[in-house]
All heavy atoms as TSV, in Angstrom:
chain	resi	resn	atom	element	x	y	z
A	1	MET	N	N	113.352	101.378	106.334
A	1	MET	CA	C	113.764	101.317	104.950
A	1	MET	C	C	112.672	101.998	104.119
A	1	MET	O	O	111.494	101.909	104.449
A	1	MET	CB	C	113.944	99.850	104.546
A	1	MET	CG	C	114.340	99.652	103.113
A	1	MET	SD	S	114.464	97.891	102.639
A	1	MET	CE	C	115.630	97.277	103.823
A	2	GLN	N	N	113.052	102.656	103.049
A	2	GLN	CA	C	112.104	103.315	102.170
A	2	GLN	C	C	111.953	102.540	100.869
A	2	GLN	O	O	112.860	101.838	100.446
A	2	GLN	CB	C	112.572	104.727	101.848
A	2	GLN	CG	C	112.627	105.637	103.042
A	2	GLN	CD	C	113.092	107.017	102.654
A	2	GLN	OE1	O	113.033	107.405	101.502
A	2	GLN	NE2	N	113.575	107.760	103.628
A	3	ALA	N	N	110.778	102.693	100.256
A	3	ALA	CA	C	110.495	102.027	98.984
A	3	ALA	C	C	109.407	102.831	98.276
A	3	ALA	O	O	108.869	103.792	98.820
A	3	ALA	CB	C	110.041	100.595	99.226
A	4	THR	N	N	109.080	102.397	97.076
A	4	THR	CA	C	108.021	103.025	96.292
A	4	THR	C	C	106.948	101.984	95.999
A	4	THR	O	O	107.269	100.870	95.573
A	4	THR	CB	C	108.582	103.580	94.967
A	4	THR	OG1	O	109.626	104.504	95.272
A	4	THR	CG2	C	107.509	104.276	94.160
A	5	ALA	N	N	105.684	102.342	96.260
A	5	ALA	CA	C	104.585	101.425	95.971
A	5	ALA	C	C	104.573	101.127	94.480
A	5	ALA	O	O	104.684	102.022	93.644
A	5	ALA	CB	C	103.267	102.049	96.399
A	6	TYR	N	N	104.445	99.867	94.137
A	6	TYR	CA	C	104.464	99.429	92.745
A	6	TYR	C	C	103.108	98.864	92.333
A	6	TYR	O	O	102.535	99.273	91.332
A	6	TYR	CB	C	105.585	98.406	92.566
A	6	TYR	CG	C	105.777	97.898	91.160
A	6	TYR	CD1	C	105.944	98.780	90.104
A	6	TYR	CD2	C	105.818	96.543	90.900
A	6	TYR	CE1	C	106.123	98.314	88.812
A	6	TYR	CE2	C	106.012	96.070	89.619
A	6	TYR	CZ	C	106.159	96.959	88.575
A	6	TYR	OH	O	106.342	96.487	87.301
A	7	THR	N	N	102.594	97.912	93.098
A	7	THR	CA	C	101.261	97.364	92.842
A	7	THR	C	C	100.515	97.286	94.162
A	7	THR	O	O	101.126	97.225	95.238
A	7	THR	CB	C	101.313	95.955	92.217
A	7	THR	OG1	O	101.899	95.042	93.154
A	7	THR	CG2	C	102.089	95.952	90.918
A	8	TYR	N	N	99.179	97.260	94.076
A	8	TYR	CA	C	98.356	97.124	95.273
A	8	TYR	C	C	96.995	96.565	94.875
A	8	TYR	O	O	96.366	97.052	93.934
A	8	TYR	CB	C	98.191	98.470	95.982
A	8	TYR	CG	C	97.211	98.420	97.120
A	8	TYR	CD1	C	97.502	97.693	98.271
A	8	TYR	CD2	C	95.986	99.061	97.045
A	8	TYR	CE1	C	96.596	97.624	99.317
A	8	TYR	CE2	C	95.076	98.996	98.088
A	8	TYR	CZ	C	95.389	98.280	99.223
A	8	TYR	OH	O	94.492	98.207	100.254
A	9	ASP	N	N	96.544	95.536	95.568
A	9	ASP	CA	C	95.230	94.951	95.353
A	9	ASP	C	C	94.345	95.336	96.544
A	9	ASP	O	O	94.588	94.881	97.663
A	9	ASP	CB	C	95.346	93.429	95.262
A	9	ASP	CG	C	94.016	92.739	95.022
A	9	ASP	OD1	O	92.951	93.342	95.286
A	9	ASP	OD2	O	94.032	91.585	94.576
A	10	PRO	N	N	93.329	96.193	96.318
A	10	PRO	CA	C	92.494	96.643	97.435
A	10	PRO	C	C	91.635	95.547	98.059
A	10	PRO	O	O	91.153	95.701	99.175
A	10	PRO	CB	C	91.621	97.738	96.811
A	10	PRO	CG	C	91.631	97.474	95.355
A	10	PRO	CD	C	92.932	96.797	95.051
A	11	VAL	N	N	91.453	94.439	97.379
A	11	VAL	CA	C	90.655	93.341	97.937
A	11	VAL	C	C	91.480	92.536	98.940
A	11	VAL	O	O	91.039	92.254	100.054
A	11	VAL	CB	C	90.109	92.424	96.808
A	11	VAL	CG1	C	89.411	91.211	97.390
A	11	VAL	CG2	C	89.184	93.205	95.892
A	12	THR	N	N	92.698	92.165	98.565
A	12	THR	CA	C	93.544	91.340	99.438
A	12	THR	C	C	94.505	92.157	100.289
A	12	THR	O	O	95.134	91.617	101.193
A	12	THR	CB	C	94.373	90.349	98.608
A	12	THR	OG1	O	95.277	91.088	97.768
A	12	THR	CG2	C	93.489	89.455	97.764
A	13	HIS	N	N	94.635	93.451	99.979
A	13	HIS	CA	C	95.587	94.360	100.638
A	13	HIS	C	C	97.035	93.911	100.441
A	13	HIS	O	O	97.911	94.246	101.231
A	13	HIS	CB	C	95.301	94.505	102.127
A	13	HIS	CG	C	93.999	95.176	102.404
A	13	HIS	ND1	N	93.453	95.245	103.652
A	13	HIS	CD2	C	93.112	95.810	101.594
A	13	HIS	CE1	C	92.304	95.882	103.603
A	13	HIS	NE2	N	92.082	96.237	102.352
A	14	SER	N	N	97.292	93.166	99.396
A	14	SER	CA	C	98.657	92.735	99.088
A	14	SER	C	C	99.166	93.493	97.869
A	14	SER	O	O	98.401	94.141	97.162
A	14	SER	CB	C	98.682	91.230	98.819
A	14	SER	OG	O	97.887	90.925	97.692
A	15	GLY	N	N	100.454	93.409	97.635
A	15	GLY	CA	C	101.034	94.079	96.481
A	15	GLY	C	C	102.541	93.944	96.473
A	15	GLY	O	O	103.096	93.011	97.059
A	16	GLN	N	N	103.180	94.908	95.815
A	16	GLN	CA	C	104.643	94.931	95.733
A	16	GLN	C	C	105.132	96.361	95.899
A	16	GLN	O	O	104.445	97.306	95.521
A	16	GLN	CB	C	105.136	94.446	94.380
A	16	GLN	CG	C	104.988	92.984	94.134
A	16	GLN	CD	C	105.613	92.598	92.801
A	16	GLN	OE1	O	105.495	93.310	91.814
A	16	GLN	NE2	N	106.283	91.476	92.773
A	17	VAL	N	N	106.324	96.471	96.442
A	17	VAL	CA	C	107.034	97.743	96.458
A	17	VAL	C	C	108.328	97.567	95.682
A	17	VAL	O	O	108.794	96.443	95.478
A	17	VAL	CB	C	107.353	98.218	97.898
A	17	VAL	CG1	C	106.080	98.453	98.691
A	17	VAL	CG2	C	108.278	97.258	98.622
A	18	LEU	N	N	108.881	98.672	95.240
A	18	LEU	CA	C	110.201	98.656	94.609
A	18	LEU	C	C	111.189	99.280	95.570
A	18	LEU	O	O	110.989	100.406	96.035
A	18	LEU	CB	C	110.186	99.459	93.307
A	18	LEU	CG	C	109.356	98.895	92.161
A	18	LEU	CD1	C	109.392	99.859	90.981
A	18	LEU	CD2	C	109.856	97.528	91.748
A	19	LEU	N	N	112.251	98.543	95.873
A	19	LEU	CA	C	113.328	99.107	96.670
A	19	LEU	C	C	114.056	100.150	95.831
A	19	LEU	O	O	113.878	100.225	94.611
A	19	LEU	CB	C	114.281	98.013	97.130
A	19	LEU	CG	C	113.652	96.888	97.968
A	19	LEU	CD1	C	114.732	95.879	98.362
A	19	LEU	CD2	C	112.938	97.435	99.181
A	20	ASP	N	N	114.899	100.946	96.454
A	20	ASP	CA	C	115.603	102.000	95.728
A	20	ASP	C	C	116.514	101.473	94.633
A	20	ASP	O	O	116.816	102.181	93.684
A	20	ASP	CB	C	116.386	102.887	96.696
A	20	ASP	CG	C	115.460	103.755	97.545
A	20	ASP	OD1	O	114.281	103.934	97.162
A	20	ASP	OD2	O	115.914	104.263	98.581
A	21	ASP	N	N	116.923	100.210	94.729
A	21	ASP	CA	C	117.758	99.632	93.670
A	21	ASP	C	C	116.921	98.999	92.557
A	21	ASP	O	O	117.447	98.373	91.649
A	21	ASP	CB	C	118.751	98.619	94.238
A	21	ASP	CG	C	118.090	97.364	94.803
A	21	ASP	OD1	O	116.838	97.252	94.757
A	21	ASP	OD2	O	118.828	96.496	95.302
A	22	GLY	N	N	115.581	99.128	92.655
A	22	GLY	CA	C	114.687	98.602	91.627
A	22	GLY	C	C	114.186	97.197	91.883
A	22	GLY	O	O	113.410	96.662	91.092
A	23	THR	N	N	114.584	96.591	92.979
A	23	THR	CA	C	114.161	95.230	93.304
A	23	THR	C	C	112.709	95.220	93.775
A	23	THR	O	O	112.374	95.923	94.731
A	23	THR	CB	C	115.043	94.634	94.420
A	23	THR	OG1	O	116.401	94.673	94.010
A	23	THR	CG2	C	114.633	93.210	94.754
A	24	PRO	N	N	111.835	94.435	93.133
A	24	PRO	CA	C	110.456	94.333	93.626
A	24	PRO	C	C	110.390	93.363	94.804
A	24	PRO	O	O	111.023	92.311	94.792
A	24	PRO	CB	C	109.691	93.784	92.424
A	24	PRO	CG	C	110.712	93.054	91.620
A	24	PRO	CD	C	112.031	93.723	91.879
A	25	VAL	N	N	109.635	93.754	95.834
A	25	VAL	CA	C	109.455	92.904	97.012
A	25	VAL	C	C	107.955	92.861	97.323
A	25	VAL	O	O	107.332	93.911	97.492
A	25	VAL	CB	C	110.236	93.444	98.229
A	25	VAL	CG1	C	110.047	92.541	99.436
A	25	VAL	CG2	C	111.716	93.596	97.905
A	26	PRO	N	N	107.380	91.671	97.401
A	26	PRO	CA	C	105.945	91.571	97.682
A	26	PRO	C	C	105.638	91.795	99.163
A	26	PRO	O	O	106.483	91.572	100.029
A	26	PRO	CB	C	105.605	90.143	97.271
A	26	PRO	CG	C	106.879	89.393	97.440
A	26	PRO	CD	C	107.984	90.374	97.143
A	27	PHE	N	N	104.414	92.233	99.433
A	27	PHE	CA	C	103.922	92.297	100.805
A	27	PHE	C	C	102.526	91.671	100.835
A	27	PHE	O	O	101.823	91.652	99.829
A	27	PHE	CB	C	103.912	93.736	101.349
A	27	PHE	CG	C	103.014	94.690	100.610
A	27	PHE	CD1	C	101.670	94.825	100.948
A	27	PHE	CD2	C	103.520	95.470	99.578
A	27	PHE	CE1	C	100.848	95.710	100.261
A	27	PHE	CE2	C	102.708	96.364	98.889
A	27	PHE	CZ	C	101.371	96.487	99.235
A	28	ASP	N	N	102.153	91.168	102.010
A	28	ASP	CA	C	100.843	90.533	102.145
A	28	ASP	C	C	99.889	91.442	102.927
A	28	ASP	O	O	100.281	92.503	103.417
A	28	ASP	CB	C	100.968	89.157	102.795
A	28	ASP	CG	C	101.644	89.191	104.150
A	28	ASP	OD1	O	101.791	90.287	104.748
A	28	ASP	OD2	O	102.034	88.116	104.648
A	29	GLY	N	N	98.650	91.007	103.024
A	29	GLY	CA	C	97.637	91.792	103.705
A	29	GLY	C	C	97.993	92.179	105.131
A	29	GLY	O	O	97.841	93.341	105.509
A	30	PRO	N	N	98.467	91.245	105.954
A	30	PRO	CA	C	98.812	91.606	107.326
A	30	PRO	C	C	99.889	92.691	107.426
A	30	PRO	O	O	99.831	93.543	108.313
A	30	PRO	CB	C	99.293	90.286	107.933
A	30	PRO	CG	C	98.522	89.248	107.174
A	30	PRO	CD	C	98.457	89.786	105.758
A	31	ALA	N	N	100.854	92.709	106.525
A	31	ALA	CA	C	101.891	93.755	106.543
A	31	ALA	C	C	101.276	95.109	106.217
A	31	ALA	O	O	101.624	96.124	106.831
A	31	ALA	CB	C	103.000	93.424	105.549
A	32	PHE	N	N	100.347	95.145	105.269
A	32	PHE	CA	C	99.670	96.388	104.913
A	32	PHE	C	C	98.783	96.851	106.069
A	32	PHE	O	O	98.812	98.014	106.471
A	32	PHE	CB	C	98.835	96.194	103.645
A	32	PHE	CG	C	98.061	97.410	103.249
A	32	PHE	CD1	C	98.669	98.430	102.544
A	32	PHE	CD2	C	96.731	97.538	103.586
A	32	PHE	CE1	C	97.961	99.564	102.192
A	32	PHE	CE2	C	96.009	98.659	103.228
A	32	PHE	CZ	C	96.630	99.682	102.531
A	33	GLU	N	N	98.000	95.950	106.622
A	33	GLU	CA	C	97.073	96.288	107.693
A	33	GLU	C	C	97.801	96.736	108.962
A	33	GLU	O	O	97.282	97.563	109.718
A	33	GLU	CB	C	96.152	95.105	107.962
A	33	GLU	CG	C	95.218	94.856	106.783
A	33	GLU	CD	C	94.668	93.449	106.714
A	33	GLU	OE1	O	94.916	92.640	107.640
A	33	GLU	OE2	O	93.984	93.149	105.714
A	34	ALA	N	N	99.012	96.250	109.203
A	34	ALA	CA	C	99.786	96.653	110.377
A	34	ALA	C	C	100.141	98.142	110.343
A	34	ALA	O	O	100.319	98.758	111.387
A	34	ALA	CB	C	101.062	95.816	110.480
A	35	GLY	N	N	100.205	98.713	109.141
A	35	GLY	CA	C	100.546	100.130	109.008
A	35	GLY	C	C	99.374	101.070	109.164
A	35	GLY	O	O	99.552	102.289	109.227
A	36	GLY	N	N	98.152	100.541	109.229
A	36	GLY	CA	C	96.987	101.374	109.436
A	36	GLY	C	C	96.536	102.167	108.221
A	36	GLY	O	O	95.719	103.077	108.343
A	37	LEU	N	N	97.019	101.821	107.033
A	37	LEU	CA	C	96.618	102.534	105.822
A	37	LEU	C	C	95.271	102.031	105.320
A	37	LEU	O	O	94.879	100.899	105.599
A	37	LEU	CB	C	97.668	102.348	104.723
A	37	LEU	CG	C	99.065	102.856	105.030
A	37	LEU	CD1	C	100.009	102.506	103.890
A	37	LEU	CD2	C	99.047	104.353	105.261
A	38	ARG	N	N	94.577	102.888	104.551
A	38	ARG	CA	C	93.313	102.472	103.951
A	38	ARG	C	C	93.489	102.097	102.489
A	38	ARG	O	O	92.752	101.288	101.963
A	38	ARG	CB	C	92.275	103.577	104.077
A	38	ARG	CG	C	91.914	103.832	105.525
A	38	ARG	CD	C	90.763	104.755	105.697
A	38	ARG	NE	N	90.876	105.935	104.854
A	38	ARG	CZ	C	90.005	106.902	104.836
A	38	ARG	NH1	N	88.943	106.852	105.603
A	38	ARG	NH2	N	90.181	107.949	104.046
A	39	LEU	N	N	94.438	102.712	101.810
A	39	LEU	CA	C	94.718	102.385	100.419
A	39	LEU	C	C	96.142	102.799	100.089
A	39	LEU	O	O	96.795	103.477	100.859
A	39	LEU	CB	C	93.724	103.052	99.459
A	39	LEU	CG	C	93.714	104.582	99.416
A	39	LEU	CD1	C	94.606	105.111	98.314
A	39	LEU	CD2	C	92.294	105.052	99.190
A	40	LEU	N	N	96.591	102.375	98.928
A	40	LEU	CA	C	97.950	102.657	98.479
A	40	LEU	C	C	97.922	102.859	96.979
A	40	LEU	O	O	97.317	102.067	96.252
A	40	LEU	CB	C	98.856	101.473	98.840
A	40	LEU	CG	C	100.356	101.667	98.746
A	40	LEU	CD1	C	100.824	102.784	99.669
A	40	LEU	CD2	C	101.072	100.380	99.116
A	41	ARG	N	N	98.532	103.938	96.525
A	41	ARG	CA	C	98.580	104.232	95.089
A	41	ARG	C	C	99.991	103.974	94.562
A	41	ARG	O	O	100.974	104.323	95.220
A	41	ARG	CB	C	98.212	105.690	94.840
A	41	ARG	CG	C	96.762	106.008	95.147
A	41	ARG	CD	C	96.419	107.445	94.795
A	41	ARG	NE	N	97.339	108.435	95.342
A	41	ARG	CZ	C	97.190	109.018	96.518
A	41	ARG	NH1	N	96.173	108.726	97.292
A	41	ARG	NH2	N	98.071	109.917	96.925
A	42	PRO	N	N	100.076	103.376	93.372
A	42	PRO	CA	C	101.401	103.189	92.767
A	42	PRO	C	C	102.141	104.526	92.676
A	42	PRO	O	O	101.550	105.555	92.352
A	42	PRO	CB	C	101.080	102.637	91.376
A	42	PRO	CG	C	99.760	101.950	91.555
A	42	PRO	CD	C	99.006	102.815	92.541
A	43	GLY	N	N	103.411	104.492	93.022
A	43	GLY	CA	C	104.240	105.687	92.991
A	43	GLY	C	C	104.375	106.370	94.338
A	43	GLY	O	O	105.251	107.221	94.514
A	44	GLN	N	N	103.529	106.008	95.305
A	44	GLN	CA	C	103.648	106.606	96.635
A	44	GLN	C	C	104.925	106.127	97.303
A	44	GLN	O	O	105.312	104.969	97.193
A	44	GLN	CB	C	102.473	106.217	97.535
A	44	GLN	CG	C	101.251	107.051	97.354
A	44	GLN	CD	C	100.180	106.674	98.350
A	44	GLN	OE1	O	99.733	105.530	98.365
A	44	GLN	NE2	N	99.764	107.609	99.163
A	45	ARG	N	N	105.546	107.033	98.021
A	45	ARG	CA	C	106.736	106.695	98.784
A	45	ARG	C	C	106.279	106.108	100.109
A	45	ARG	O	O	105.408	106.668	100.790
A	45	ARG	CB	C	107.554	107.966	99.000
A	45	ARG	CG	C	108.959	107.726	99.403
A	45	ARG	CD	C	109.738	107.113	98.277
A	45	ARG	NE	N	111.128	107.001	98.715
A	45	ARG	CZ	C	111.958	106.140	98.265
A	45	ARG	NH1	N	111.606	105.325	97.302
A	45	ARG	NH2	N	113.175	106.087	98.712
A	46	VAL	N	N	106.803	104.952	100.472
A	46	VAL	CA	C	106.400	104.277	101.697
A	46	VAL	C	C	107.610	103.920	102.542
A	46	VAL	O	O	108.741	103.884	102.065
A	46	VAL	CB	C	105.585	102.994	101.403
A	46	VAL	CG1	C	104.264	103.336	100.730
A	46	VAL	CG2	C	106.373	102.009	100.562
A	47	ARG	N	N	107.323	103.678	103.815
A	47	ARG	CA	C	108.334	103.164	104.734
A	47	ARG	C	C	107.962	101.716	104.996
A	47	ARG	O	O	106.788	101.389	105.198
A	47	ARG	CB	C	108.339	103.946	106.044
A	47	ARG	CG	C	109.427	103.501	107.009
A	47	ARG	CD	C	109.446	104.337	108.268
A	47	ARG	NE	N	108.283	104.104	109.111
A	47	ARG	CZ	C	108.135	103.106	109.985
A	47	ARG	NH1	N	109.105	102.221	110.130
A	47	ARG	NH2	N	107.048	102.992	110.705
A	48	ILE	N	N	108.934	100.839	104.949
A	48	ILE	CA	C	108.683	99.428	105.205
A	48	ILE	C	C	109.607	98.926	106.308
A	48	ILE	O	O	110.696	99.457	106.510
A	48	ILE	CB	C	108.863	98.563	103.933
A	48	ILE	CG1	C	110.276	98.704	103.372
A	48	ILE	CG2	C	107.823	98.921	102.887
A	48	ILE	CD1	C	110.585	97.739	102.232
A	49	GLU	N	N	109.121	97.935	107.010
A	49	GLU	CA	C	109.954	97.190	107.943
A	49	GLU	C	C	110.027	95.774	107.420
A	49	GLU	O	O	109.027	95.242	106.905
A	49	GLU	CB	C	109.385	97.233	109.354
A	49	GLU	CG	C	109.463	98.626	109.959
A	49	GLU	CD	C	108.951	98.695	111.381
A	49	GLU	OE1	O	108.664	97.631	111.988
A	49	GLU	OE2	O	108.818	99.819	111.880
A	50	THR	N	N	111.191	95.182	107.516
A	50	THR	CA	C	111.400	93.848	106.958
A	50	THR	C	C	112.058	92.930	107.978
A	50	THR	O	O	112.588	93.379	109.000
A	50	THR	CB	C	112.309	93.911	105.712
A	50	THR	OG1	O	113.594	94.427	106.099
A	50	THR	CG2	C	111.724	94.797	104.637
A	51	GLU	N	N	112.018	91.649	107.652
A	51	GLU	CA	C	112.808	90.668	108.390
A	51	GLU	C	C	113.354	89.670	107.384
A	51	GLU	O	O	112.784	89.492	106.308
A	51	GLU	CB	C	112.003	89.992	109.498
A	51	GLU	CG	C	110.780	89.257	109.056
A	51	GLU	CD	C	109.979	88.714	110.239
A	51	GLU	OE1	O	110.000	89.325	111.310
A	51	GLU	OE2	O	109.342	87.672	110.059
A	52	GLY	N	N	114.481	89.079	107.714
A	52	GLY	CA	C	115.136	88.147	106.802
A	52	GLY	C	C	116.024	88.886	105.818
A	52	GLY	O	O	116.104	90.113	105.815
A	53	THR	N	N	116.697	88.129	104.974
A	53	THR	CA	C	117.590	88.706	103.970
A	53	THR	C	C	117.499	87.892	102.687
A	53	THR	O	O	117.032	86.751	102.689
A	53	THR	CB	C	119.068	88.705	104.443
A	53	THR	OG1	O	119.456	87.360	104.712
A	53	THR	CG2	C	119.265	89.568	105.672
A	54	GLY	N	N	117.971	88.477	101.614
A	54	GLY	CA	C	118.013	87.781	100.335
A	54	GLY	C	C	116.652	87.288	99.907
A	54	GLY	O	O	115.656	87.999	99.983
A	55	ALA	N	N	116.599	86.029	99.480
A	55	ALA	CA	C	115.342	85.440	99.009
A	55	ALA	C	C	114.325	85.292	100.140
A	55	ALA	O	O	113.128	85.176	99.888
A	55	ALA	CB	C	115.605	84.081	98.374
A	56	ALA	N	N	114.779	85.323	101.394
A	56	ALA	CA	C	113.882	85.187	102.544
A	56	ALA	C	C	113.392	86.544	103.063
A	56	ALA	O	O	112.714	86.597	104.088
A	56	ALA	CB	C	114.596	84.432	103.661
A	57	LEU	N	N	113.723	87.647	102.369
A	57	LEU	CA	C	113.289	88.978	102.792
A	57	LEU	C	C	111.769	89.040	102.786
A	57	LEU	O	O	111.119	88.670	101.809
A	57	LEU	CB	C	113.858	90.043	101.856
A	57	LEU	CG	C	113.531	91.485	102.219
A	57	LEU	CD1	C	114.256	91.874	103.504
A	57	LEU	CD2	C	113.938	92.418	101.096
A	58	ARG	N	N	111.208	89.496	103.899
A	58	ARG	CA	C	109.755	89.567	104.048
A	58	ARG	C	C	109.384	90.911	104.656
A	58	ARG	O	O	109.985	91.359	105.624
A	58	ARG	CB	C	109.287	88.438	104.953
A	58	ARG	CG	C	107.798	88.318	105.090
A	58	ARG	CD	C	107.424	87.092	105.907
A	58	ARG	NE	N	107.457	87.350	107.331
A	58	ARG	CZ	C	106.461	87.917	108.015
A	58	ARG	NH1	N	105.385	88.322	107.411
A	58	ARG	NH2	N	106.569	88.090	109.312
A	59	ILE	N	N	108.390	91.576	104.068
A	59	ILE	CA	C	107.915	92.851	104.585
A	59	ILE	C	C	106.914	92.583	105.695
A	59	ILE	O	O	105.972	91.809	105.522
A	59	ILE	CB	C	107.284	93.698	103.464
A	59	ILE	CG1	C	108.353	94.059	102.430
A	59	ILE	CG2	C	106.624	94.941	104.036
A	59	ILE	CD1	C	107.821	94.815	101.227
A	60	THR	N	N	107.118	93.238	106.855
A	60	THR	CA	C	106.231	93.049	107.990
A	60	THR	C	C	105.358	94.278	108.254
A	60	THR	O	O	104.402	94.190	109.019
A	60	THR	CB	C	107.038	92.738	109.259
A	60	THR	OG1	O	107.960	93.810	109.504
A	60	THR	CG2	C	107.802	91.429	109.105
A	61	LEU	N	N	105.696	95.430	107.636
A	61	LEU	CA	C	104.944	96.665	107.847
A	61	LEU	C	C	105.090	97.561	106.633
A	61	LEU	O	O	106.199	97.726	106.103
A	61	LEU	CB	C	105.475	97.406	109.080
A	61	LEU	CG	C	104.864	98.775	109.346
A	61	LEU	CD1	C	103.519	98.626	110.049
A	61	LEU	CD2	C	105.788	99.628	110.157
A	62	VAL	N	N	103.974	98.125	106.194
A	62	VAL	CA	C	103.978	99.129	105.119
A	62	VAL	C	C	103.220	100.342	105.649
A	62	VAL	O	O	102.084	100.210	106.115
A	62	VAL	CB	C	103.256	98.630	103.847
A	62	VAL	CG1	C	103.251	99.707	102.774
A	62	VAL	CG2	C	103.891	97.358	103.313
A	63	THR	N	N	103.848	101.500	105.623
A	63	THR	CA	C	103.190	102.728	106.044
A	63	THR	C	C	103.697	103.872	105.185
A	63	THR	O	O	104.675	103.701	104.448
A	63	THR	CB	C	103.392	102.976	107.553
A	63	THR	OG1	O	102.540	104.031	107.983
A	63	THR	CG2	C	104.826	103.336	107.866
A	64	LEU	N	N	103.053	105.027	105.269
A	64	LEU	CA	C	103.504	106.164	104.470
A	64	LEU	C	C	104.805	106.733	105.002
A	64	LEU	O	O	105.026	106.756	106.230
A	64	LEU	CB	C	102.438	107.257	104.438
A	64	LEU	CG	C	101.176	106.920	103.675
A	64	LEU	CD1	C	100.215	108.099	103.721
A	64	LEU	CD2	C	101.470	106.539	102.244
A	65	GLN	N	N	105.634	107.206	104.108
A	65	GLN	CA	C	106.884	107.850	104.479
A	65	GLN	C	C	106.574	109.264	104.947
A	65	GLN	O	O	105.890	109.997	104.272
A	65	GLN	CB	C	107.829	107.902	103.262
A	65	GLN	CG	C	109.116	108.627	103.520
A	65	GLN	CD	C	109.969	107.965	104.585
A	65	GLN	OE1	O	109.997	106.764	104.718
A	65	GLN	NE2	N	110.667	108.764	105.353
A	66	THR	N	N	107.041	109.611	106.128
A	66	THR	CA	C	106.867	110.974	106.624
A	66	THR	C	C	108.225	111.591	106.843
A	66	THR	O	O	109.205	110.904	107.126
A	66	THR	CB	C	106.066	110.993	107.943
A	66	THR	OG1	O	106.737	110.193	108.905
A	66	THR	CG2	C	104.665	110.458	107.736
A	67	LEU	N	N	108.279	112.888	106.723
A	67	LEU	CA	C	109.558	113.594	106.899
A	67	LEU	C	C	109.804	113.950	108.320
A	67	LEU	O	O	109.054	114.120	109.121
A	67	LEU	CB	C	109.573	114.850	106.029
A	67	LEU	CG	C	109.414	114.579	104.538
A	67	LEU	CD1	C	109.320	115.899	103.796
A	67	LEU	CD2	C	110.584	113.776	104.021
């Protein structure tokens, strides 16, 4: 799934992405660290992996979107 980086805290490695429909979804440090990134800038296009649905949707991986 693709999303756009919205917020990012470099201390905790947590933040939020915006789904293509504008829905913000938070991610935690382990999801960010699983992608091997060093930092994330708002507006960057990212690829995410999730589990669950609706209110239980949880991001398990955040990495850069590649073509």
